[in-house]
C-alpha positions as CSV (number, residue, x, y, z in Angstrom):
1,M,0.0,0.0,0.0
2,S,1.4,3.4,-1.0
3,A,2.3,5.9,1.7
4,K,0.2,8.9,2.6
5,I,1.7,12.0,1.0
6,I,2.4,14.8,3.4
7,N,1.3,17.9,1.4
8,G,3.6,20.6,2.7
9,K,2.2,23.1,0.2
10,E,-1.3,22.8,1.7
11,I,-0.1,22.7,5.3
12,A,2.0,25.8,4.7
13,Q,-0.9,27.6,3.1
14,D,-3.1,26.9,6.1
15,I,-0.3,28.2,8.4
16,K,0.0,31.4,6.3
17,E,-3.8,32.0,6.5
18,G,-3.6,31.7,10.3
19,L,-0.6,34.2,10.4
20,K,-2.6,36.6,8.2
21,K,-5.5,36.7,10.7
22,R,-3.1,37.2,13.6
23,V,-1.3,40.1,11.8
24,Q,-4.7,41.8,11.1
25,A,-5.4,41.8,14.8
26,L,-2.1,43.4,15.7
27,P,-1.6,47.2,16.5
28,M,1.7,47.0,14.4
29,T,3.0,45.4,11.2
30,P,5.7,42.8,11.4
31,G,8.7,43.6,9.2
32,L,11.1,41.3,7.4
33,A,14.3,42.4,5.7
34,V,16.0,39.9,3.2
35,V,19.5,40.6,2.0
36,L,20.8,39.0,-1.2
37,V,24.4,39.4,-2.2
38,G,25.3,38.5,-5.8
39,D,23.2,37.0,-8.6
40,D,22.9,33.3,-7.8
41,P,19.8,32.1,-9.7
42,A,18.5,29.8,-7.0
43,S,18.9,32.4,-4.3
44,Q,17.0,35.0,-6.4
45,V,14.1,32.6,-6.7
46,Y,14.1,32.0,-2.9
47,V,14.2,35.7,-2.2
48,R,11.3,36.4,-4.6
49,N,9.2,33.6,-2.9
50,K,9.9,35.2,0.5
51,E,8.9,38.6,-0.7
52,K,5.7,37.2,-2.1
53,A,4.9,35.3,1.1
54,C,5.4,38.5,3.1
55,Q,2.8,40.4,1.0
56,E,0.5,37.4,1.3
57,V,0.3,37.6,5.1
58,G,0.4,41.4,5.4
59,F,4.0,41.9,6.5
60,Y,6.1,44.9,5.7
61,S,9.1,43.7,3.7
62,E,12.4,45.0,2.4
63,V,14.7,43.2,-0.1
64,H,18.3,44.5,-0.3
65,R,20.0,43.3,-3.4
66,L,23.7,43.9,-3.3
67,A,26.3,43.4,-6.0
68,E,28.6,40.3,-6.0
69,D,31.6,42.4,-5.2
70,T,30.0,44.1,-2.1
71,S,32.6,44.2,0.6
72,E,32.2,42.3,3.9
73,Q,32.2,45.6,5.8
74,E,29.5,47.1,3.6
75,L,27.3,44.1,4.4
76,L,28.0,44.3,8.1
77,D,27.1,48.0,8.0
78,L,23.8,47.3,6.3
79,I,22.9,44.6,8.9
80,E,23.7,47.1,11.7
81,Q,21.3,49.6,10.1
82,L,18.6,46.9,10.0
83,N,19.3,46.0,13.6
84,N,18.5,49.6,14.5
85,N,15.5,49.9,12.2
86,P,12.3,49.7,14.3
87,K,10.2,48.7,11.3
88,I,12.3,45.5,10.9
89,H,11.7,42.6,13.3
90,G,13.4,39.9,11.3
91,I,16.6,39.9,9.2
92,L,17.6,37.1,6.8
93,V,20.8,37.1,4.8
94,Q,20.4,34.7,1.9
95,L,23.1,32.0,1.9
96,P,25.5,31.1,0.4
97,L,27.5,34.4,0.4
98,P,30.4,35.2,-2.0
99,K,33.6,33.6,-1.0
100,H,35.2,36.8,0.2
101,I,32.6,37.3,2.9
102,D,32.8,35.4,6.2
103,E,29.3,33.8,6.7
104,R,29.9,33.3,10.4
105,K,30.8,37.0,11.0
106,V,27.7,38.1,9.1
107,I,25.4,35.8,11.1
108,N,26.9,37.0,14.3
109,Q,26.2,40.6,13.3
110,I,22.4,40.0,13.3
111,L,20.7,40.7,16.6
112,P,19.6,37.4,18.1
113,T,16.1,38.8,18.6
114,K,15.9,39.5,14.8
115,D,17.7,36.4,13.7
116,V,14.7,34.7,12.0
117,D,16.9,32.0,10.4
118,G,17.8,30.8,14.0
119,F,21.5,30.6,13.1
120,H,23.0,33.0,15.6
121,P,25.1,31.2,18.3
122,I,22.8,32.6,21.0
123,N,19.7,31.0,19.3
124,A,21.6,27.8,18.6
125,G,22.6,27.6,22.2
126,A,19.1,28.2,23.4
127,L,17.9,25.3,21.2
128,L,20.6,23.1,22.6
129,I,19.6,23.7,26.3
130,G,15.9,23.9,25.6
131,E,15.4,27.6,26.2
132,K,13.1,29.9,24.3
133,G,14.7,31.3,21.1
134,L,14.2,31.6,17.3
135,K,14.5,28.1,15.7
136,P,15.9,27.3,12.3
137,C,13.1,27.4,9.7
138,T,13.6,24.1,7.8
139,P,14.0,21.9,10.9
140,K,11.1,23.6,12.5
141,G,9.1,22.9,9.4
142,C,10.0,19.2,9.5
143,I,8.7,18.8,13.0
144,R,5.6,20.8,12.2
145,L,4.8,18.6,9.2
146,I,4.8,15.5,11.4
147,K,2.6,17.1,14.0
148,E,0.2,18.5,11.5
149,M,-0.4,15.0,10.2
150,G,-1.5,14.1,13.8
151,L,1.5,11.8,14.3
152,D,3.1,11.3,17.7
153,I,6.9,11.6,17.9
154,T,7.2,10.5,21.6
155,G,9.2,7.3,22.0
156,K,9.8,6.8,18.3
157,K,13.2,5.9,16.9
158,A,14.2,8.9,14.7
159,V,17.2,8.7,12.3
160,V,18.6,11.9,10.8
161,V,20.8,11.5,7.7
162,G,23.1,14.6,7.4
163,R,24.8,16.7,10.1
164,S,24.7,20.2,8.8
165,N,24.3,23.2,11.1
166,I,21.3,24.3,9.0
167,V,19.2,21.2,9.1
168,G,20.8,18.0,10.5
169,K,22.0,19.1,14.0
170,P,19.1,21.4,14.8
171,V,16.4,18.8,13.7
172,V,18.1,16.2,16.0
173,L,17.7,18.6,19.0
174,M,14.1,19.4,18.0
175,L,13.3,15.6,17.8
176,L,14.9,15.1,21.2
177,Q,12.6,17.9,22.6
178,E,9.7,15.9,21.2
179,N,10.9,12.9,23.2
180,A,12.1,10.8,20.2
181,T,15.1,8.5,20.5
182,V,17.5,10.1,18.0
183,E,20.4,8.9,15.9
184,I,22.4,11.0,13.4
185,C,24.1,9.4,10.4
186,H,26.6,11.0,8.0
187,S,29.2,10.3,5.4
188,R,31.4,8.3,7.8
189,T,28.6,6.1,9.2
190,Q,29.2,2.4,8.8
191,D,26.4,0.3,7.3
192,L,24.0,3.3,6.7
193,T,21.3,0.9,5.4
194,K,21.2,-0.9,8.7
195,E,20.8,2.3,10.6
196,V,18.2,3.8,8.3
197,K,16.2,0.6,8.3
198,D,15.6,1.0,12.1
199,A,13.9,4.5,11.8
200,D,10.3,5.0,12.7
201,I,11.0,8.6,11.6
202,L,13.5,9.3,8.9
203,V,14.8,12.8,8.1
204,V,17.2,13.1,5.1
205,A,19.2,16.3,4.3
206,I,22.4,15.5,2.4
207,G,22.0,17.0,-1.0
208,K,22.4,13.8,-3.0
209,A,19.5,13.0,-5.4
210,N,17.6,9.7,-4.8
211,F,20.3,8.5,-2.4
212,I,17.9,6.7,0.1
213,T,15.9,4.0,-1.7
214,G,12.8,2.2,-0.7
215,E,14.6,-1.0,0.3
216,M,16.5,1.0,3.0
217,I,13.3,2.2,4.6
218,K,11.3,0.5,7.5
219,P,7.8,-0.4,6.4
220,G,5.4,2.3,7.7
221,A,8.1,4.8,8.5
222,I,7.5,8.6,8.4
223,V,9.9,9.9,5.8
224,I,10.8,13.6,5.7
225,D,12.9,14.5,2.6
226,V,14.7,17.8,2.9
227,G,16.8,17.5,-0.2
228,I,16.1,19.5,-3.3
229,N,18.3,18.5,-6.3
230,R,18.0,19.6,-9.9
231,L,18.6,16.6,-12.3
232,E,20.1,16.8,-15.8
233,D,16.7,16.9,-17.4
234,G,15.8,20.0,-15.3
235,T,13.4,18.2,-13.0
236,L,13.7,18.3,-9.2
237,A,14.4,15.3,-7.0
238,G,14.8,14.8,-3.3
239,D,17.5,12.9,-1.4
240,V,15.0,10.0,-1.2
241,E,14.0,8.0,-4.2
242,F,10.3,8.9,-4.0
243,A,8.9,6.2,-6.3
244,S,10.3,3.2,-4.4
245,A,10.1,4.9,-1.0
246,K,6.4,5.6,-1.2
247,E,5.6,1.9,-1.6
248,V,7.2,1.2,1.7
249,A,6.8,4.2,4.0
250,G,3.7,5.1,5.9
251,Y,4.0,8.8,5.3
252,I,6.3,10.7,3.0
253,T,7.0,14.3,1.8
254,P,7.2,14.9,-1.9
255,V,9.8,17.0,-3.7
256,P,8.8,19.7,-4.6
257,G,5.8,20.5,-2.4
258,G,7.0,19.0,0.9
259,V,9.5,20.7,3.2
260,G,10.2,23.6,0.9
261,P,6.9,25.6,1.4
262,M,7.1,24.9,5.1
263,T,10.5,26.6,5.4
264,I,9.0,29.9,4.2
265,A,5.9,29.5,6.4
266,M,8.2,29.0,9.4
267,L,10.2,32.1,8.4
268,L,7.0,34.1,8.5
269,E,6.1,32.6,11.9
270,N,9.5,33.4,13.3
271,T,9.2,37.0,12.1
272,L,5.8,37.3,13.8
273,E,7.2,35.8,17.0
274,A,10.1,38.3,16.9
275,A,7.7,41.2,16.4
276,L,5.5,40.0,19.3
277,A,8.5,39.6,21.6
278,L,9.5,43.2,20.9
279,M,6.0,44.4,21.4
280,E,5.7,42.5,24.7
281,G,9.2,43.7,25.8
282,K,7.8,47.3,25.7
């Protein structure tokens, strides 16, 4: 029997509708600033989608498009201006940055209270010890997808394939907070198939098209595919081979239309949370 498809596009739309209603009831307008350095085509698409999503829910938005040769100091100065701008509650610098700019220095420049990507060390530390803070959008979206399907994470064996700071590590911590038993696998893991086969919940974020196949998946597992890879024919594929996996899994996210839309929905939710925190702080 084929798996139930977790429709991230529909779930994200429902979340955005809820955010729109909450924004309409506020005495202020949440503001998001997105900074794009250079002309990477994929980054341009992501930024346009974020701009459109802001308009959809009634946020104030700014997009700062900077030339590829913008200096690191110019970028840091812009972030400082946005830190001090009362109309801006969330700041997102689109990654990757040109090689001459230190990504870590840029992330550290963003005020933790405006760090809607959840990458600042203070927010990363808060996640580690279970304190309140802005959480990375994609991992947050992964957990939300599971919950929105009415599935319980408590006590389940969760396996995360990929150990990036953006997805792998934070999603491990979020699964732990939901009382899963969690294992993380990576390029040096011995007998990956054996480890993956044990997973009640499988999250894959490695950037390798169709790497996890159906025969590696436990029957009935919840499969969250974070990967988005463009194939030679121009089509998109996840890190999980969807055709074979959906015949084994109990629930599975498609690519596209799974985790991707949720990332933007969680970005909007983080921006609203940042705006509310500022309002309550006053």
